[in-house]
C-alpha positions in Angstrom: 0.0 0.0 0.0 1.0 3.7 -0.6 1.1 6.4 2.1 -0.4 9.6 0.8 -0.2 12.0 3.8 0.6 12.2 7.4 2.6 10.2 9.9 5.6 12.5 10.3 4.9 14.9 13.3 1.1 14.9 12.7 -1.7 12.4 13.1 -3.8 12.7 9.9 -7.2 10.9 9.1 -9.9 11.0 6.5 -13.2 12.6 7.3 -16.1 10.4 8.5 -17.5 7.9 6.0 -20.7 10.1 5.4 -18.5 12.6 3.6 -16.1 12.2 0.9 -12.5 13.4 1.4 -11.6 13.8 -2.2 -12.2 16.9 -4.3 -14.4 16.7 -7.3 -11.6 17.5 -9.6 -9.4 14.8 -8.1 -6.6 17.2 -7.2 -6.9 17.4 -3.4 -7.6 15.2 -0.4 -8.8 16.8 2.8 -8.8 15.4 6.3 -8.2 16.3 10.0 -4.6 16.6 11.2 -3.7 16.7 14.9 -0.4 18.2 16.2 0.1 18.6 19.9 -3.4 17.7 20.7 -4.8 20.4 18.4 -7.0 19.1 15.5 -7.4 21.2 12.4 -8.4 20.8 8.7 -5.7 20.1 6.1 -5.7 19.9 2.4 -3.3 17.6 0.5 -2.2 18.3 -3.1 -2.3 14.8 -4.6 0.4 15.6 -7.2 3.0 17.2 -5.0 1.8 15.6 -1.6 2.1 18.9 0.0 -0.1 19.3 3.1 -1.5 22.8 3.9 -3.4 23.8 7.1 -6.8 25.4 6.5 -7.9 26.2 10.0 -6.1 27.5 13.1 -7.8 25.9 16.1 -6.0 26.1 19.5 -8.9 25.2 21.7 -8.8 21.4 21.6 -11.8 19.1 20.8 -15.4 19.9 21.0 -17.6 17.6 23.0 -20.0 15.9 20.7 -21.1 12.4 19.5 -18.1 10.0 19.4 -15.8 12.6 21.2 -17.4 12.5 24.6 -14.4 13.7 26.4 -14.2 16.9 24.5 -14.9 20.3 26.0 -18.6 21.5 26.0 -19.2 24.3 23.5 -15.5 24.9 22.9 -12.9 23.5 20.4 -12.8 22.0 17.0 -15.8 19.6 16.2 -13.9 16.5 14.8 -17.3 14.9 14.2 -18.6 17.8 12.4 -16.8 18.2 9.1 -18.5 17.7 5.7 -17.0 18.5 2.3 -18.6 20.1 -0.7 -16.2 18.3 -3.1 -17.5 20.0 -6.2 -17.0 23.6 -4.9 -14.0 22.9 -2.6 -15.8 24.0 0.5 -15.5 22.5 4.0 -18.0 22.8 6.8 -17.4 22.3 10.4 -18.2 23.4 14.0 -15.9 25.6 16.2 -17.5 25.7 19.5 -21.0 26.9 18.8 -20.1 28.5 15.6 -21.0 26.8 12.3 -18.0 27.7 9.9 -17.1 27.4 6.3 -13.5 27.3 4.9 -12.2 26.8 1.3 -9.2 25.0 0.0 -7.2 28.3 0.2 -7.9 28.6 3.9 -10.5 31.6 3.5 -12.9 31.1 6.5 -16.2 32.6 7.5 -18.8 32.0 10.3 -22.1 31.0 8.9 -24.2 30.7 12.1 -24.3 30.1 15.8 -25.9 27.2 17.5 -28.0 27.4 20.8 -26.2 26.9 24.0 -28.3 23.9 25.2 -27.4 21.6 22.3 -24.8 18.9 21.5 -23.9 17.9 18.0 -23.0 15.1 15.6 -22.0 14.6 12.0 -23.1 17.4 9.6 -23.8 17.0 5.9 -23.9 19.5 3.0 -26.3 19.0 0.1 -25.1 18.0 -3.4 -25.9 21.4 -4.8 -23.9 23.1 -2.0 -26.9 25.3 -1.0 -27.7 23.7 2.4 -26.0 22.3 5.5 -27.7 20.1 7.9 -26.4 20.1 11.6 -28.1 17.5 13.8 -28.3 18.6 17.5 -29.7 17.1 20.6 -31.0 18.6 23.9 -27.7 18.8 26.0 -29.4 17.2 29.0 -28.7 13.9 27.1 -25.0 14.3 27.9 -25.5 15.1 31.6 -22.7 13.5 33.5 -24.9 11.5 35.9 -24.6 7.9 37.0 -25.2 6.8 33.4 -22.3 8.8 32.0 -19.7 6.2 32.5 -21.4 4.2 29.7 -21.5 7.3 27.6 -23.2 6.3 24.3 -24.9 3.3 25.9 -26.7 5.6 28.4 -27.5 8.6 26.3 -30.6 7.2 24.5 -31.9 5.9 27.8 -31.7 9.4 29.2 -33.3 10.9 26.0 -36.3 8.4 26.6 -36.5 9.1 30.4 -36.3 12.8 30.2 -38.4 13.2 27.0 -35.6 15.0 25.2 -35.5 15.8 21.4 -33.0 16.0 18.6 -33.3 18.6 15.8 -32.5 18.5 12.1 -31.2 22.1 11.7 -30.7 23.2 8.1 -28.8 26.3 7.2 -28.3 28.2 4.0 -24.6 28.0 3.1 -25.0 31.5 1.4 -26.6 33.6 4.2 -26.2 31.3 7.2 -29.9 31.6 7.9 -31.5 28.6 9.7 -34.2 27.6 7.1 -35.4 24.6 8.9 -35.4 23.3 12.4 -37.3 20.0 12.5 -37.7 18.4 15.9 -37.3 14.5 16.2 -38.8 13.5 19.6 -37.4 10.8 21.8 -34.4 10.3 19.5 -30.6 10.8 19.6 -29.7 11.9 16.1 -26.0 11.8 15.2 -25.8 11.2 11.4 -27.6 13.2 8.7 -27.2 12.8 4.9 -29.1 14.8 2.2 -30.3 12.8 -0.7 -27.7 13.2 -3.5 -30.4 14.1 -6.0 -33.1 15.9 -3.7 -32.1 18.2 -0.9 -35.5 18.1 0.5 -34.9 14.5 1.6 -32.7 13.8 4.6 -31.5 10.3 5.8 -31.0 10.3 9.5 -30.6 7.8 12.3 -31.5 7.0 15.9 -28.1 6.3 17.6 -27.7 3.6 20.1 -31.3 3.3 21.0 -31.6 1.0 24.0 -29.8 -1.7 22.0 -27.3 -1.1 19.3 -28.9 -0.3 16.0 -32.5 -0.7 16.9 -35.0 1.7 15.2 -32.0 3.0 13.3 -32.6 4.2 9.7 -35.1 7.1 8.9 -36.0 9.5 6.2 -37.5 13.0 6.4 -38.9 14.5 3.3 -40.1 17.8 4.6 -43.5 16.5 5.5 -43.2 13.2 7.2 -40.7 10.9 9.0 -40.4 7.5 7.5 -38.7 4.5 9.0 -36.9 2.4 6.4 -36.3 -0.8 8.3 -37.8 -2.4 11.4 -35.1 -3.8 13.7 -35.2 -5.4 17.1 -36.1 -8.8 18.6 -36.6 -8.0 22.3 -33.1 -9.1 23.2 -29.9 -7.1 23.5 -28.2 -6.5 20.3 -30.9 -8.6 18.4 -31.1 -7.8 14.7 -29.3 -4.5 14.6 -28.1 -2.3 11.7 -25.7 0.6 11.3 -23.7 2.8 8.9 -26.5 3.6 6.5 -25.7 5.7 3.4 -27.1 6.8 0.1 -26.3 5.2 -3.2 -24.9 7.7 -5.5 -28.2 8.0 -7.6 -30.3 8.5 -4.6 -32.6 5.5 -5.4 -31.7 3.4 -2.4 -30.0 3.3 0.9 -27.3 0.6 1.8 -26.4 -0.5 5.3 -25.0 -3.6 7.2 -25.7 -5.3 10.5 -26.2 -8.5 12.4 -29.3 -10.7 12.7 -30.6 -12.1 16.0 -29.0 -15.4 15.0 -25.5 -13.8 14.9 -25.2 -13.8 11.2 -23.9 -10.5 9.6 -25.5 -9.1 6.5 -25.3 -6.2 4.0 -28.6 -4.7 2.9 -30.1 -2.4 0.4 -33.6 -0.8 0.4 -35.0 1.1 -2.5 -37.1 4.2 -1.8 -39.9 2.9 -3.8 -40.0 -0.3 -1.8 -40.8 -1.4 1.7 -38.9 -4.7 1.4 -35.1 -4.5 1.8 -32.8 -6.9 0.1 -30.3 -8.4 2.4 -27.3 -10.7 1.8 -26.0 -12.9 4.5 -22.4 -13.1 5.0 -20.5 -16.4 6.0 -20.5 -17.7 9.5 -17.8 -15.8 11.5 -17.7 -12.7 9.4 -18.9 -10.4 12.1 -15.9 -8.1 12.8 -17.0 -4.4 13.1 -16.5 -2.3 10.1 -17.9 0.3 7.6 -19.4 -0.1 4.1 -19.4 2.7 1.7 -20.6 2.9 -2.0 -18.4 2.7 -5.1 -19.2 4.3 -8.5 -22.6 2.6 -8.5 -24.9 0.3 -6.4 -23.0 -2.9 -7.6 -19.7 -2.0 -5.7 -19.2 -1.5 -2.0 -16.0 -0.8 -0.1 -15.5 -2.0 3.4 -12.8 -2.3 6.3 -14.7 -4.9 8.2 -16.3 -8.4 8.4 -14.0 -10.5 6.1 -12.5 -13.5 7.8 -9.5 -15.1 6.1 -9.4 -18.9 5.7 -6.6 -19.3 8.2 -4.2 -17.4 10.4 -6.6 -14.4 10.8 -7.4 -14.3 14.6 -7.1 -10.3 15.0 -9.8 -9.0 17.2 -10.5 -6.2 14.7 -10.4 -6.3 10.9 -7.1 -5.7 9.3 -8.5 -5.9 5.7 -9.6 -3.6 3.0 -12.0 -5.1 0.5 -14.3 -4.6 -2.4 -17.7 -6.3 -2.8 -19.2 -6.9 -6.3 -22.9 -7.2 -5.3 -25.7 -8.5 -7.5 -28.8 -7.3 -5.5 -31.3 -8.9 -7.9 -29.7 -12.3 -7.4 -28.7 -11.8 -3.8 -25.0 -12.7 -4.3 -21.7 -11.1 -3.8 -18.1 -11.5 -4.8 -15.7 -10.4 -2.1 -12.3 -9.0 -3.4 -9.7 -8.5 -0.7 -7.3 -5.7 -1.7 -4.8 -5.7 1.1 -4.4 -4.9 4.8 -4.8 -1.7 6.6 -3.4 -3.0 10.0 -4.8 0.0 11.7 -5.2 -0.4 15.6 -8.8 0.6 15.7 -7.9 2.0 19.2 -10.3 5.0 18.8 -12.7 6.6 16.5 -9.8 8.3 14.8 -7.9 5.2 13.7 -11.0 3.6 12.1 -10.0 3.1 8.4 -13.2 4.6 6.9 -12.3 3.6 3.3 -13.6 5.5 0.3 -13.1 4.9 -3.4 -12.2 7.6 -5.8 -14.5 8.8 -8.6 -12.6 6.9 -11.3 -12.7 3.6 -9.3 -9.0 3.2 -9.3 -8.0 3.5 -5.7 -9.4 3.0 -2.2 -8.1 5.5 0.3 -8.2 4.8 4.1 -6.8 5.8 7.5 -4.3 3.6 9.4 -1.8 4.0 12.1 0.3 1.1 11.1 3.4 3.4 10.9 2.9 4.5 14.7 0.9 7.7 13.7 -2.3 8.0 11.8 -1.7 8.7 8.1 -3.9 8.2 4.9 -3.0 5.4 2.6 -4.3 3.8 -0.5 -4.7 0.6 -2.4 -5.3 -0.1 -6.1 -8.7 -1.6 -6.8 -7.1 -3.9 -9.3 -4.0 -5.3 -7.7 -1.5 -7.3 -9.6 -2.0 -10.2 -7.3 -5.4 -10.3 -5.6 -5.1 -11.1 -1.9 -8.3 -13.3 -1.9 -11.6 -13.7 -3.8 -14.7 -15.3 -2.2 -18.0 -15.7 -4.0 -21.2 -16.7 -2.2 -24.9 -16.5 -2.8 -27.9 -15.6 -0.7 -28.7 -18.5 1.6 
């Protein structure tokens, strides 16, 4: 594999999987670089490999979803960044400020969030006109007896106290809040505009009572629609996670684990109420992320795969492509190589993404001792492994 950026005096990572880190013209890669405990946004010229800081945060990390040990209402929101790749504009949170910065480091403050809200991952619409910032009543993060469990206890607190989340939509031109849609009894941490219709937002209920139960939802400006019904009355029974749009906006893909312990990848079209789900082989249950390739037939993942022998790592060391035939319910699993990241924190999750041309998969790994961004070709000279299996 080839190191692209980071690792020398800086910990550098891709953005979260709900946002690309590659510019639309293919010239730049953006990510979060941390030096002396201070995270900031950086742009990497993919030709020269020059790294350039775009922001100047010196206030540490903002407390938010995933980064529970951050400072309330102060610091850089590591979980807040989304990238308008077509226009070269990044959006993020600095304390309560909603900010925008371009690839030249020109920055402006768009809006301010209320004081009584905590945040999650933001998302910018495909046309660049709107930014969605999910927030939750701050009482959900109260450091009471449940705080030791952090994410395990937050949804229970939301239910007990009758708290809400909000889908806050801002104009990226004026900064005006054009929508504030309440979502009662929910801890919303992920939002994603439809790639073809900015009126439609995919969102989640995070860690509700059991992992991934009542997870995947749509809001179309009129009503809230649950896309899949999970749950079996037992802890971690039939759960799903890491939902994201296909590039044409026709369907949502996700993955999870059934009540019988078998992992699966799934797809639900918006014009259907019946998902298509493909079971994975027994034992392929290691945590990971699934993102879309150029179309619905290709997925990228850093999880699940279990080698035939000598693969006893507690977390997944592999980066793979899946060639999926949703109509037939079958998948060919192509293993590209190893990331060997430690997975010791949210920051070292590989979060693999494919470039627009389908030539490389980019991912984060701390294999060299510090986090850096690496890449693997999608057509390696010698494939690591290929596994084909049908729906059972």
